C-alpha positions in Angstrom: -102.3 110.1 26.0 -103.4 106.6 25.0 -106.6 107.9 23.4 -104.6 110.5 21.5 -102.1 107.9 20.2 -104.9 105.6 19.1 -107.1 108.1 17.4 -105.9 107.2 13.9 -105.9 103.4 14.4 -107.6 101.5 11.6 -108.1 97.9 10.9 -105.5 98.0 8.1 -102.9 98.6 10.8 -103.7 95.4 12.8 -100.6 93.7 14.2 -100.4 91.0 11.6 -96.8 91.8 10.6 -97.6 92.8 7.1 -96.0 96.2 7.5 -93.9 95.8 4.4 -96.9 94.8 2.3 -99.5 97.2 3.7 -99.5 100.6 1.9 -98.6 103.5 4.3 -100.6 106.7 4.2 -98.9 109.4 2.3 -96.2 111.1 4.3 -96.6 114.8 4.9 -93.8 117.0 3.9 -91.9 119.3 6.3 -93.7 122.3 4.8 -97.1 120.7 5.3 -96.2 119.7 8.9 -95.3 123.3 9.6 -98.6 124.5 8.1 -100.5 122.0 10.2 -98.7 123.1 13.4 -99.5 126.7 12.6 -103.1 125.9 12.0 -103.2 124.0 15.3 -101.7 126.9 17.2 -104.1 129.3 15.5 -107.0 127.1 16.7 -105.8 127.6 20.3 -106.4 131.0 22.0 -103.5 133.0 23.2 -104.1 132.1 26.8 -104.2 128.3 26.1 -100.9 128.6 24.1 -99.3 130.4 26.9 -100.4 127.8 29.5 -99.2 124.9 27.3 -95.8 126.5 26.7 -95.4 127.3 30.3 -96.2 123.8 31.3 -93.8 122.4 28.7 -91.0 124.5 30.2 -91.8 123.2 33.6 -91.8 119.6 32.4 -88.5 120.0 30.7 -87.0 121.4 33.9 -88.6 118.6 35.9 -87.2 115.9 33.6 -83.7 117.4 33.9 -83.9 117.5 37.7 -85.2 113.9 37.9 -82.5 112.6 35.6 -79.8 114.3 37.7 -81.3 112.7 40.8 -81.5 109.3 39.2 -85.3 109.1 39.6 -86.0 107.1 36.5 -89.7 106.5 37.2 -90.4 110.2 37.7 -88.5 110.9 34.5 -90.8 108.6 32.5 -93.9 110.0 34.2 -92.9 113.6 33.3 -91.9 112.6 29.7 -95.4 111.0 29.3 -97.0 114.3 30.3 -94.6 116.2 28.0 -95.7 114.0 25.1 -99.3 114.9 25.8 -98.5 118.6 25.7 -96.4 118.3 22.5 -99.2 116.4 20.7 -101.4 119.4 21.3 -98.7 121.8 20.0 -97.1 119.9 17.2 -99.4 117.0 16.2 -98.5 113.3 16.0 -95.6 113.7 13.5 -93.8 116.7 15.0 -90.0 116.2 15.4 -90.1 116.6 19.2 -93.0 114.2 19.4 -91.1 111.5 17.4 -87.9 112.0 19.4 -89.8 111.7 22.6 -91.6 108.6 21.5 -88.3 106.9 20.6 -86.9 107.7 24.0 -89.9 106.6 25.9 -89.9 103.2 24.1 -86.2 102.7 25.1 -87.0 103.7 28.7 -90.1 101.5 28.9 -88.0 98.5 27.7 -85.1 99.3 30.1 -87.4 99.7 33.1 -89.5 96.7 32.1 -86.5 94.4 32.0 -85.3 95.7 35.4 -88.8 95.0 36.8 -88.7 91.5 35.2 -85.4 90.8 36.8 -86.7 91.8 40.2 -89.8 89.7 39.9 -92.2 92.6 39.6 -94.1 91.0 36.7 -97.1 93.4 36.8 -94.9 96.5 36.3 -92.8 94.7 33.7 -95.9 93.8 31.6 -97.4 97.3 31.9 -94.2 99.0 30.7 -93.6 96.6 27.9 -97.2 97.0 26.7 -96.7 100.8 26.7 -93.7 100.3 24.4 -95.8 97.9 22.2 -98.5 100.6 21.9 -96.0 103.4 20.9 -94.4 101.2 18.3 -97.7 100.1 16.8 -97.8 101.0 13.0 -100.9 103.1 13.5 -99.1 105.6 15.8 -96.7 108.4 15.5 -93.5 106.4 14.9 -94.8 105.2 11.5 -93.2 108.4 10.3 -89.8 106.8 11.1 -90.2 103.3 9.7 -86.6 102.1 10.3 -86.5 103.3 13.9 -90.0 101.9 14.5 -89.1 98.5 13.1 -86.0 98.2 15.3 -87.7 99.3 18.5 -90.7 97.2 17.7 -88.5 94.1 17.3 -86.8 94.8 20.6 -90.1 95.4 22.4 -91.7 92.2 21.2 -88.5 90.2 21.9 -88.7 91.5 25.5 -92.4 90.5 25.7 -91.4 87.1 24.5 -88.9 86.9 27.4 -91.6 88.1 29.8 -94.0 85.4 28.8 -91.3 82.8 28.9 -90.5 83.7 32.5 -94.2 83.5 33.3 -94.3 80.0 31.9 -96.5 80.9 28.9 -94.3 79.3 26.3 -96.7 79.4 23.4 -97.3 83.1 23.9 -93.6 83.7 24.2 -93.0 81.7 21.0 -95.6 83.8 19.2 -94.0 87.1 20.1 -90.5 85.9 19.2 -91.7 84.6 15.8 -93.3 87.9 15.1 -90.1 89.7 16.1 -88.1 87.6 13.7 -90.5 88.1 10.9 -90.4 91.8 11.3 -86.6 91.9 11.6 -86.3 90.0 8.4 -88.9 92.1 6.5 -87.1 95.3 7.6 -83.7 93.9 6.5 -82.1 94.3 9.9 -78.6 93.0 10.3 -77.4 90.7 13.2 -76.3 93.8 15.1 -79.9 94.7 15.4 -80.8 91.4 17.1 -81.9 88.6 14.6 -79.2 86.2 15.9 -80.4 86.7 19.5 -84.0 86.3 18.4 -83.1 83.0 16.7 -81.4 81.8 20.0 -84.4 82.8 22.1 -86.8 80.9 19.7 -84.5 77.9 20.0 -84.7 78.0 23.8 -88.5 78.1 23.8 -88.7 75.3 21.2 -86.4 73.2 23.4 -88.6 73.8 26.4 -91.5 72.7 24.4 -89.7 69.5 23.5 -89.3 70.4 19.8 -85.6 69.7 19.6 -85.3 69.2 15.8 -86.7 72.7 15.2 -84.6 74.1 18.1 -81.4 72.9 16.6 -82.3 74.5 13.3 -82.7 77.9 14.9 -79.6 77.6 17.0 -77.6 76.6 13.8 -79.0 79.6 12.0 -77.9 81.9 14.8 -74.3 80.5 14.5 -74.4 81.1 10.8 -75.6 84.7 11.1 -72.9 85.5 13.6 -70.1 83.8 11.8 -71.1 85.6 8.6 -71.1 88.9 10.4 -67.7 88.3 11.9 -66.3 86.9 8.6 -65.1 83.6 10.1 -65.4 79.9 9.1 -66.1 77.0 11.5 -63.4 74.9 9.9 -60.6 77.1 11.4 -62.5 79.0 14.0 -59.8 79.2 16.6 -57.1 80.8 14.4 -59.7 83.2 12.8 -61.0 84.3 16.1 -57.4 84.9 17.4 -56.7 87.0 14.3 -59.9 89.1 14.9 -59.0 89.7 18.5 -55.5 90.8 17.6 -56.8 93.3 15.0 -59.4 94.7 17.5 -57.9 94.0 21.0 -60.1 96.5 22.9 -63.4 96.1 21.1 -66.1 95.3 23.6 -68.6 94.9 20.7 -66.4 92.1 19.2 -66.2 90.4 22.6 -70.0 90.6 23.0 -70.6 89.1 19.6 -68.1 86.3 20.3 -69.8 85.6 23.6 -73.2 85.4 21.8 -71.6 83.0 19.3 -70.4 80.8 22.2 -73.9 80.7 23.5 -75.2 79.8 20.1 -72.8 76.9 19.7 -73.6 75.7 23.3 -77.4 75.7 22.5 -76.7 73.9 19.2 -74.7 71.2 21.1 -77.5 70.7 23.7 -80.1 70.2 21.0 -77.9 67.8 19.1 -77.3 65.8 22.2 -81.1 65.5 22.6 -81.2 64.2 19.0 -78.4 61.8 19.6 -76.1 63.5 17.1 -72.9 62.8 19.0 -70.3 64.0 16.6 -72.1 67.3 15.9 -72.6 67.9 19.7 -68.9 67.3 20.4 -67.9 69.8 17.7 -70.4 72.4 19.0 -69.4 72.0 22.6 -65.7 72.4 21.7 -66.4 75.6 19.7 -68.5 77.0 22.6 -65.7 76.3 25.1 -63.0 77.9 22.8 -65.1 81.0 22.1 -66.0 81.5 25.7 -62.3 81.5 26.7 -61.3 83.8 23.9 -64.1 86.3 24.5 -64.7 86.3 28.2 -61.4 85.0 29.5 -60.3 81.6 30.7 -61.2 82.4 34.3 -64.7 83.7 33.5 -67.9 82.1 34.6 -69.0 81.5 31.1 -65.8 79.8 30.1 -66.0 77.6 33.2 -69.6 76.6 32.3 -68.6 75.7 28.7 -65.6 73.7 29.8 -67.7 71.8 32.3 -70.3 71.0 29.7 -67.7 69.7 27.3 -66.0 67.6 30.0 -69.4 66.2 31.1 -70.3 65.3 27.6 -66.9 63.7 26.9 -67.0 61.7 30.1 -70.6 60.5 29.5 -69.9 59.4 26.0 -66.2 58.3 26.3 -66.8 55.0 24.4 -68.6 56.9 21.6 -65.7 59.4 21.3 -63.1 56.7 21.2 -64.9 55.2 18.2 -64.9 58.7 16.5 -61.2 59.0 17.1 -60.4 55.5 15.7 -62.2 56.4 12.5 -64.6 53.5 12.8 -68.0 54.0 11.1 -71.0 54.8 13.2 -74.0 52.6 12.7 -76.1 55.7 12.1 -75.0 59.0 10.6 -74.1 61.4 13.3 -75.6 59.2 16.0 -74.6 59.1 19.6 -73.5 55.7 20.8 -76.4 54.2 22.7 -77.7 50.6 23.0 -79.9 50.8 19.9 -77.3 52.3 17.6 -74.2 50.4 18.8 -72.9 47.4 17.0 -75.2 44.6 18.0 -73.8 41.5 19.6 -76.2 38.8 18.5 -77.7 36.6 21.2 -77.0 32.9 20.5 -80.1 31.4 19.0 -81.7 28.4 20.7 -82.4 26.9 17.3 -78.8 26.8 16.2 -77.7 24.4 18.8 -75.0 26.9 20.1 -76.8 26.7 23.4 -77.7 23.3 24.5 -80.4 22.6 27.0 -79.6 19.6 29.1 -83.2 19.4 30.4 -85.9 17.8 28.5 -89.7 17.8 28.4 -91.7 20.5 30.1 -88.7 22.1 31.9 -86.8 22.5 28.7 -89.7 24.2 27.0 -90.1 26.5 30.1 -86.4 27.4 30.1 -86.5 28.2 26.4 -89.5 30.4 26.8 -87.9 32.3 29.7 -84.7 32.9 27.6 -86.8 34.2 24.7 -88.7 36.5 27.1 -85.5 37.9 28.7 -84.0 38.4 25.2 -87.0 40.4 24.2 -86.9 42.5 27.3 -83.2 43.3 26.9 -83.6 44.4 23.3 -86.7 46.5 23.7 -86.7 48.0 27.1 -83.0 48.8 27.7 -82.6 51.1 24.7 -85.5 53.2 25.8 -83.9 53.5 29.3 -80.6 54.6 28.0 -82.0 56.8 25.2 -83.3 59.4 27.7 -80.4 59.2 30.1 -78.4 62.0 28.6 -78.8 65.6 27.3 -79.9 66.9 30.7 -78.3 70.3 30.3 -80.7 73.1 29.6 -80.1 75.5 26.7 -78.8 78.9 27.5 -81.1 81.8 26.6 -80.4 85.4 25.6 -82.4 88.2 27.1 -83.2 91.0 24.8 -80.6 93.6 23.8 -81.5 97.2 23.7 -78.1 98.8 22.8 -76.9 100.3 26.1 -80.4 100.5 27.5 -81.9 97.0 28.0 -79.0 94.7 28.0 -79.0 91.9 30.6 -75.6 90.7 31.6 -74.5 87.6 29.7 -76.0 85.5 32.3 -77.9 85.1 29.1 -76.4 81.8 29.0 -80.1 81.5 28.3 -81.0 84.8 26.9 -84.6 84.9 28.2 
């Protein structure tokens, strides 16, 4: 099957994500496809046609029985064999071929994520690579560009999660950046995953220590989701309540609000790394509010967000009291730490405010020691305190494949 799917591969279809710019081959009309199928059938002798059709019927029956028995691996194996038969009967752009390719990509992703969750990394990689092959722009699904783009984005997002779990962060980042580029080129909305892709990229960047870039991606995720939901951060609580009242039983709305809570949480974590205290406080507060509204006050997610907010507030209580009193920060959006707090000047030995009773060598020695201690306090202590906070990890989203490949919102860290 792999050879058949790759028979039309050419250099122009390399995976460089220029699908929107690369001219596609002329699409055959339905009439031309029928003519090609007829010619293909005429090229087969009657006995061969009979054998193929008989085998096709057997495979359809086998797939139905395996589905009924819940034997997903056998279902996929039989569907792969069915695809091989259909390629001989209909060619690469037959309707049944395309339908089957779409279903196989979904099943490969679903099974790949289950294997990844169970720690079977070899099986996960094999299944996701099969999905990557089927969605390659050189293969059959090029006849359905919109479906191919969506499935391709899902597949490569999942591959990014796979490599992240394997500790290959740069490979994971490469897959996720390609995913985002394709989603944007295809004009996919946030329901088709770009917000989740932004969050996954933010998590990888955070793990690589690139917190300034990570906060940008997390912020973009919040903006995408709020734009989709039609809400503003300034009055987010009231607007979310109004949304929930208008759609009280919408699981899709609850899911988007949960993702938005994760986005604000990750934004807060990255801001804390960057010592942007006021922004971190606002983002933690929004995350806690959204988690309670979407998942319920007693949910694990809400408890996690509340704990994060409480930990941050307790850790930076002095900084928060300064915010509340309206006093200016010494640095815009800076978290209170020794090198950004109002400086209490150390009395200078030259001003006479400290008088040394000793004289001669002992006086010089004491003066030198005071100067040394002052230098140590003003240079070493800030670096000690600067890295004493922001220990919470970002939460990542695992890929979303509609009903197929959704990992439970343990995607506090979606990968």
